[in-house]
N, C-alpha and C positions, 0 to 999 in steps of 0.2 A: 504494500500500500504506500503510495507516494504522498507525502505531506504537501498540502497546498494551502493557500490563503484565500481561496474563493469566497468562503463564507464570511470571513473577517472583512474582506474588501467589499463584498455585497452589502453587509450590514453597515459599514462605514458610509455607504452611499444611500442608506435608508431604503433599500429595496428588499422585497420578498423574492423567493425563488421564482414565483409566477411572474412578477414584474421584470426580473432579469431575463427570463426566458422570452418574454415578448419583445425585448429590445434587439434580438438577433434578426438578421435579414430573413432567415427561415426560422420562425419561432421554435423554441425548445420547450418541451414539456418540463414541468417542475421536477418530475422524477429524474430526468436527465441531469438537471442542475444538482439535485440532491446526491446522485451517484458521484458526480465530479467532486463535490464538497467532501464527501466521505472517503474519497480515494478508491471507490469501487469501479471507477472508470476514469478515463482521461479524455479531455477534449482533443479532437483532431487538430492538426496544425492550423487549419483554416479557422476552426472554432476558437482556438486559443488566441489567435490574433484579434478575432472579433470580440472575444471576452475582454481582452486587454483594452481594446478601444472603448467598449461600453463602461468598463470600470475605471477608465482614465489612468492606466498604469502601463509601465513597460511589461511586455509579456514575461520577462524573467522574474519580475516581482511576484508573480502569482505562485511561484514555487520556491521563493526565498523564505527563510525562517522569519516569523513575525517578530516585532519588537517585544510582544508579550512573552513569546517563547524564550527569546534571548534573556529577558530580565528574570524570568522564572528560573532558568538554568543557572544564571549568575547567582541568584539568591540561594539556590540549593547548594551551589559550590561553596558559598560563604559559610553556610551552616555546617558543612562537612569539615571545614578547616579547624 
């Protein structure tokens, strides 16, 4: 399962899975968006670029660790020391 930030980025834009799906040139079903968010499927290259356009991010940002994840792992490392 590949980690991604689709849900985080979608929520930052104030969109539901349904609303995000409608913004594609060929609308996507909310279950497709859900599978992408959970890592049960990955968007095709074409859909990835369209997703990045809709979410107003570089396509690479979709698969980068989030700031939340980074700060949580840093906090956990601090506690282990």
